N, CA, C and O atoms as CSV, one atom per row, in Angstrom:
chain,resi,resn,atom,element,x,y,z
A,1,UNK,N,N,0.982,-8.297,-30.316
A,1,UNK,CA,C,0.601,-6.916,-30.456
A,1,UNK,C,C,-0.766,-6.631,-29.850
A,1,UNK,O,O,-1.142,-5.468,-29.705
A,2,UNK,N,N,-1.502,-7.647,-29.500
A,2,UNK,CA,C,-2.841,-7.474,-28.945
A,2,UNK,C,C,-2.797,-6.714,-27.628
A,2,UNK,O,O,-3.698,-5.923,-27.351
A,3,UNK,N,N,-1.773,-6.932,-26.809
A,3,UNK,CA,C,-1.680,-6.308,-25.493
A,3,UNK,C,C,-1.606,-4.791,-25.599
A,3,UNK,O,O,-2.045,-4.100,-24.679
A,4,UNK,N,N,-1.067,-4.248,-26.683
A,4,UNK,CA,C,-0.927,-2.809,-26.828
A,4,UNK,C,C,-2.279,-2.117,-26.915
A,4,UNK,O,O,-2.396,-0.953,-26.532
A,5,UNK,N,N,-3.293,-2.801,-27.406
A,5,UNK,CA,C,-4.617,-2.191,-27.542
A,5,UNK,C,C,-5.507,-2.458,-26.340
A,5,UNK,O,O,-6.591,-1.884,-26.235
A,6,UNK,N,N,-5.069,-3.315,-25.440
A,6,UNK,CA,C,-5.869,-3.627,-24.255
A,6,UNK,C,C,-5.583,-2.624,-23.147
A,6,UNK,O,O,-4.464,-2.130,-23.008
A,7,UNK,N,N,-6.609,-2.336,-22.366
A,7,UNK,CA,C,-6.417,-1.461,-21.213
A,7,UNK,C,C,-5.636,-2.215,-20.138
A,7,UNK,O,O,-5.579,-3.444,-20.164
A,8,UNK,N,N,-5.039,-1.494,-19.203
A,8,UNK,CA,C,-4.340,-2.182,-18.111
A,8,UNK,C,C,-5.265,-3.123,-17.336
A,8,UNK,O,O,-4.831,-4.184,-16.887
A,9,UNK,N,N,-6.513,-2.748,-17.181
A,9,UNK,CA,C,-7.466,-3.614,-16.481
A,9,UNK,C,C,-7.681,-4.909,-17.250
A,9,UNK,O,O,-7.727,-5.986,-16.656
A,10,UNK,N,N,-7.812,-4.810,-18.554
A,10,UNK,CA,C,-7.979,-6.008,-19.379
A,10,UNK,C,C,-6.742,-6.892,-19.316
A,10,UNK,O,O,-6.849,-8.117,-19.269
A,11,UNK,N,N,-5.571,-6.272,-19.317
A,11,UNK,CA,C,-4.333,-7.032,-19.220
A,11,UNK,C,C,-4.245,-7.746,-17.871
A,11,UNK,O,O,-3.808,-8.894,-17.794
A,12,UNK,N,N,-4.663,-7.059,-16.817
A,12,UNK,CA,C,-4.645,-7.662,-15.484
A,12,UNK,C,C,-5.597,-8.855,-15.424
A,12,UNK,O,O,-5.235,-9.909,-14.901
A,13,UNK,N,N,-6.805,-8.698,-15.952
A,13,UNK,CA,C,-7.750,-9.808,-15.962
A,13,UNK,C,C,-7.210,-10.997,-16.755
A,13,UNK,O,O,-7.418,-12.150,-16.376
A,14,UNK,N,N,-6.525,-10.714,-17.847
A,14,UNK,CA,C,-5.946,-11.792,-18.659
A,14,UNK,C,C,-4.894,-12.557,-17.855
A,14,UNK,O,O,-4.842,-13.786,-17.904
A,15,UNK,N,N,-4.056,-11.823,-17.113
A,15,UNK,CA,C,-3.050,-12.473,-16.271
A,15,UNK,C,C,-3.713,-13.317,-15.183
A,15,UNK,O,O,-3.270,-14.429,-14.896
A,16,UNK,N,N,-4.772,-12.784,-14.583
A,16,UNK,CA,C,-5.493,-13.528,-13.540
A,16,UNK,C,C,-6.078,-14.812,-14.121
A,16,UNK,O,O,-5.995,-15.870,-13.497
A,17,UNK,N,N,-6.658,-14.726,-15.290
A,17,UNK,CA,C,-7.235,-15.905,-15.935
A,17,UNK,C,C,-6.182,-16.973,-16.210
A,17,UNK,O,O,-6.500,-18.162,-16.229
A,18,UNK,N,N,-4.942,-16.568,-16.423
A,18,UNK,CA,C,-3.872,-17.513,-16.722
A,18,UNK,C,C,-3.203,-18.053,-15.466
A,18,UNK,O,O,-2.332,-18.918,-15.549
A,19,UNK,N,N,-3.603,-17.550,-14.306
A,19,UNK,CA,C,-3.020,-17.986,-13.038
A,19,UNK,C,C,-3.738,-19.251,-12.558
A,19,UNK,O,O,-4.968,-19.276,-12.521
A,20,UNK,N,N,-3.005,-20.284,-12.196
A,20,UNK,CA,C,-3.651,-21.495,-11.685
A,20,UNK,C,C,-4.534,-21.169,-10.463
A,20,UNK,O,O,-4.162,-20.366,-9.607
A,21,UNK,N,N,-5.674,-21.796,-10.409
A,21,UNK,CA,C,-6.684,-21.491,-9.402
A,21,UNK,C,C,-6.141,-21.598,-7.967
A,21,UNK,O,O,-6.582,-20.855,-7.090
A,22,UNK,N,N,-5.205,-22.498,-7.723
A,22,UNK,CA,C,-4.684,-22.664,-6.363
A,22,UNK,C,C,-3.830,-21.476,-5.921
A,22,UNK,O,O,-3.561,-21.310,-4.731
A,23,UNK,N,N,-3.403,-20.646,-6.887
A,23,UNK,CA,C,-2.582,-19.478,-6.550
A,23,UNK,C,C,-3.377,-18.175,-6.480
A,23,UNK,O,O,-2.819,-17.132,-6.140
A,24,UNK,N,N,-4.654,-18.220,-6.793
A,24,UNK,CA,C,-5.486,-17.013,-6.794
A,24,UNK,C,C,-5.539,-16.350,-5.405
A,24,UNK,O,O,-5.427,-15.126,-5.339
A,25,UNK,N,N,-5.704,-17.091,-4.288
A,25,UNK,CA,C,-5.715,-16.417,-2.980
A,25,UNK,C,C,-4.415,-15.664,-2.685
A,25,UNK,O,O,-4.445,-14.586,-2.090
A,26,UNK,N,N,-3.283,-16.223,-3.095
A,26,UNK,CA,C,-2.000,-15.551,-2.877
A,26,UNK,C,C,-1.920,-14.304,-3.752
A,26,UNK,O,O,-1.467,-13.252,-3.300
A,27,UNK,N,N,-2.355,-14.419,-4.989
A,27,UNK,CA,C,-2.360,-13.272,-5.890
A,27,UNK,C,C,-3.242,-12.159,-5.344
A,27,UNK,O,O,-2.886,-10.983,-5.427
A,28,UNK,N,N,-4.377,-12.521,-4.794
A,28,UNK,CA,C,-5.280,-11.530,-4.203
A,28,UNK,C,C,-4.607,-10.799,-3.047
A,28,UNK,O,O,-4.734,-9.581,-2.918
A,29,UNK,N,N,-3.889,-11.545,-2.206
A,29,UNK,CA,C,-3.164,-10.910,-1.097
A,29,UNK,C,C,-2.088,-9.952,-1.602
A,29,UNK,O,O,-1.889,-8.877,-1.036
A,30,UNK,N,N,-1.399,-10.349,-2.667
A,30,UNK,CA,C,-0.358,-9.500,-3.245
A,30,UNK,C,C,-0.966,-8.197,-3.764
A,30,UNK,O,O,-0.455,-7.111,-3.490
A,31,UNK,N,N,-2.050,-8.315,-4.510
A,31,UNK,CA,C,-2.697,-7.130,-5.081
A,31,UNK,C,C,-3.224,-6.222,-3.976
A,31,UNK,O,O,-3.064,-5.003,-4.045
A,32,UNK,N,N,-3.849,-6.804,-2.962
A,32,UNK,CA,C,-4.382,-6.008,-1.853
A,32,UNK,C,C,-3.247,-5.310,-1.102
A,32,UNK,O,O,-3.363,-4.129,-0.772
A,33,UNK,N,N,-2.160,-6.019,-0.830
A,33,UNK,CA,C,-1.013,-5.420,-0.142
A,33,UNK,C,C,-0.420,-4.282,-0.960
A,33,UNK,O,O,-0.054,-3.243,-0.410
A,34,UNK,N,N,-0.323,-4.473,-2.260
A,34,UNK,CA,C,0.205,-3.424,-3.133
A,34,UNK,C,C,-0.688,-2.189,-3.077
A,34,UNK,O,O,-0.197,-1.071,-2.921
A,35,UNK,N,N,-1.992,-2.387,-3.205
A,35,UNK,CA,C,-2.932,-1.268,-3.173
A,35,UNK,C,C,-2.823,-0.512,-1.858
A,35,UNK,O,O,-2.804,0.719,-1.847
A,36,UNK,N,N,-2.753,-1.237,-0.760
A,36,UNK,CA,C,-2.648,-0.593,0.548
A,36,UNK,C,C,-1.330,0.167,0.694
A,36,UNK,O,O,-1.277,1.193,1.373
A,37,UNK,N,N,-0.272,-0.330,0.063
A,37,UNK,CA,C,1.039,0.311,0.171
A,37,UNK,C,C,1.111,1.608,-0.631
A,37,UNK,O,O,1.814,2.536,-0.229
A,38,UNK,N,N,0.408,1.693,-1.742
A,38,UNK,CA,C,0.509,2.870,-2.596
A,38,UNK,C,C,-0.618,3.873,-2.404
A,38,UNK,O,O,-0.555,4.983,-2.932
A,39,UNK,N,N,-1.646,3.495,-1.655
A,39,UNK,CA,C,-2.782,4.377,-1.433
A,39,UNK,C,C,-2.578,5.191,-0.163
A,39,UNK,O,O,-2.292,4.643,0.901
A,40,UNK,N,N,-2.729,6.494,-0.287
A,40,UNK,CA,C,-2.604,7.363,0.877
A,40,UNK,C,C,-3.919,7.405,1.646
A,40,UNK,O,O,-5.000,7.363,1.057
A,41,UNK,N,N,-3.812,7.487,2.960
A,41,UNK,CA,C,-4.999,7.659,3.785
A,41,UNK,C,C,-5.555,9.063,3.595
A,41,UNK,O,O,-4.826,9.980,3.217
A,42,UNK,N,N,-6.840,9.226,3.857
A,42,UNK,CA,C,-7.428,10.554,3.829
A,42,UNK,C,C,-6.884,11.343,5.010
A,42,UNK,O,O,-6.319,10.769,5.941
A,43,UNK,N,N,-7.055,12.649,4.972
A,43,UNK,CA,C,-6.580,13.497,6.065
A,43,UNK,C,C,-7.235,13.099,7.382
A,43,UNK,O,O,-6.571,13.060,8.417
A,44,UNK,N,N,-8.530,12.805,7.351
A,44,UNK,CA,C,-9.216,12.439,8.593
A,44,UNK,C,C,-8.720,11.091,9.128
A,44,UNK,O,O,-8.599,10.916,10.340
A,45,UNK,N,N,-8.433,10.137,8.234
A,45,UNK,CA,C,-7.887,8.849,8.682
A,45,UNK,C,C,-6.504,9.032,9.295
A,45,UNK,O,O,-6.184,8.422,10.315
A,46,UNK,N,N,-5.681,9.881,8.664
A,46,UNK,CA,C,-4.341,10.148,9.187
A,46,UNK,C,C,-4.415,10.810,10.557
A,46,UNK,O,O,-3.665,10.462,11.468
A,47,UNK,N,N,-5.338,11.779,10.692
A,47,UNK,CA,C,-5.494,12.451,11.979
A,47,UNK,C,C,-5.941,11.461,13.050
A,47,UNK,O,O,-5.406,11.453,14.159
A,48,UNK,N,N,-6.934,10.618,12.709
A,48,UNK,CA,C,-7.431,9.619,13.671
A,48,UNK,C,C,-6.306,8.701,14.135
A,48,UNK,O,O,-6.185,8.415,15.326
A,49,UNK,N,N,-5.489,8.242,13.201
A,49,UNK,CA,C,-4.372,7.360,13.539
A,49,UNK,C,C,-3.373,8.085,14.424
A,49,UNK,O,O,-2.908,7.531,15.421
A,50,UNK,N,N,-3.040,9.323,14.067
A,50,UNK,CA,C,-2.104,10.101,14.874
A,50,UNK,C,C,-2.636,10.363,16.274
A,50,UNK,O,O,-1.893,10.283,17.252
A,51,UNK,N,N,-3.919,10.675,16.368
A,51,UNK,CA,C,-4.528,10.927,17.675
A,51,UNK,C,C,-4.528,9.655,18.523
A,51,UNK,O,O,-4.256,9.699,19.722
A,52,UNK,N,N,-4.837,8.522,17.887
A,52,UNK,CA,C,-4.826,7.235,18.584
A,52,UNK,C,C,-3.432,6.939,19.136
A,52,UNK,O,O,-3.290,6.507,20.279
A,53,UNK,N,N,-2.395,7.177,18.309
A,53,UNK,CA,C,-1.021,6.949,18.750
A,53,UNK,C,C,-0.654,7.890,19.896
A,53,UNK,O,O,0.027,7.489,20.839
A,54,UNK,N,N,-1.101,9.127,19.812
A,54,UNK,CA,C,-0.821,10.098,20.874
A,54,UNK,C,C,-1.459,9.666,22.187
A,54,UNK,O,O,-0.812,9.686,23.234
A,55,UNK,N,N,-2.720,9.277,22.127
A,55,UNK,CA,C,-3.425,8.866,23.343
A,55,UNK,C,C,-2.831,7.608,23.967
A,55,UNK,O,O,-2.882,7.427,25.184
A,56,UNK,N,N,-2.271,6.742,23.131
A,56,UNK,CA,C,-1.687,5.502,23.650
A,56,UNK,C,C,-0.232,5.698,24.096
A,56,UNK,O,O,0.395,4.767,24.600
A,57,UNK,N,N,0.291,6.896,23.912
A,57,UNK,CA,C,1.660,7.165,24.329
A,57,UNK,C,C,2.709,6.769,23.305
A,57,UNK,O,O,3.904,6.765,23.602
A,58,UNK,N,N,2.268,6.437,22.108
A,58,UNK,CA,C,3.200,6.043,21.045
A,58,UNK,C,C,3.737,7.310,20.380
A,58,UNK,O,O,3.383,7.621,19.242
A,59,UNK,N,N,4.585,8.029,21.093
A,59,UNK,CA,C,5.130,9.297,20.608
A,59,UNK,C,C,6.654,9.284,20.733
A,59,UNK,O,O,7.234,8.415,21.384
A,60,UNK,N,N,7.276,10.255,20.100
A,60,UNK,CA,C,8.733,10.394,20.145
A,60,UNK,C,C,9.061,11.845,20.474
A,60,UNK,O,O,8.356,12.746,20.020
A,61,UNK,N,N,10.109,12.092,21.248
A,61,UNK,CA,C,10.486,13.469,21.576
A,61,UNK,C,C,10.828,14.261,20.311
A,61,UNK,O,O,11.472,13.743,19.399
A,62,UNK,N,N,10.397,15.503,20.268
A,62,UNK,CA,C,10.652,16.338,19.096
A,62,UNK,C,C,12.145,16.553,18.869
A,62,UNK,O,O,12.576,16.786,17.740
A,63,UNK,N,N,12.920,16.476,19.920
A,63,UNK,CA,C,14.373,16.640,19.794
A,63,UNK,C,C,14.969,15.581,18.870
A,63,UNK,O,O,16.015,15.806,18.260
A,64,UNK,N,N,14.309,14.430,18.763
A,64,UNK,CA,C,14.801,13.332,17.916
A,64,UNK,C,C,14.294,13.406,16.478
A,64,UNK,O,O,14.638,12.559,15.655
A,65,UNK,N,N,13.483,14.410,16.174
A,65,UNK,CA,C,12.848,14.498,14.864
A,65,UNK,C,C,13.863,14.489,13.729
A,65,UNK,O,O,13.634,13.841,12.708
A,66,UNK,N,N,14.964,15.186,13.884
A,66,UNK,CA,C,15.929,15.308,12.789
A,66,UNK,C,C,17.136,14.386,12.948
A,66,UNK,O,O,18.114,14.520,12.213
A,67,UNK,N,N,17.077,13.453,13.897
A,67,UNK,CA,C,18.184,12.499,14.049
A,67,UNK,C,C,18.419,11.755,12.733
A,67,UNK,O,O,17.472,11.326,12.075
A,68,UNK,N,N,19.653,11.612,12.372
A,68,UNK,CA,C,20.071,10.852,11.182
A,68,UNK,C,C,19.519,11.410,9.871
A,68,UNK,O,O,19.465,10.691,8.873
A,69,UNK,N,N,19.105,12.687,9.857
A,69,UNK,CA,C,18.568,13.269,8.633
A,69,UNK,C,C,19.628,13.360,7.536
A,69,UNK,O,O,19.305,13.298,6.350
A,70,UNK,N,N,20.886,13.507,7.932
A,70,UNK,CA,C,21.951,13.595,6.942
A,70,UNK,C,C,22.734,12.296,6.812
A,70,UNK,O,O,23.916,12.306,6.468
A,71,UNK,N,N,22.072,11.184,7.087
A,71,UNK,CA,C,22.730,9.875,7.085
A,71,UNK,C,C,23.140,9.437,5.684
A,71,UNK,O,O,23.916,8.492,5.543
A,72,UNK,N,N,22.650,10.086,4.671
A,72,UNK,CA,C,22.991,9.697,3.301
A,72,UNK,C,C,24.434,10.002,3.084
A,72,UNK,O,O,24.960,9.761,1.998
């Protein structure tokens, strides 16, 4: 019942403490990958990325925008 009163951060630290030291680098990569996957870029970062792709020619014809939209 102790876990119910702990914050998610405290629970995470407890799990980390119970992880064998040789697996900590892998756990760190997992956590970092998860954070990057669920975190949205800022508008300026998104614009910069889009502009970079445009300048490099990494674009798609607008006619293909709705291809396979009803594939479900």
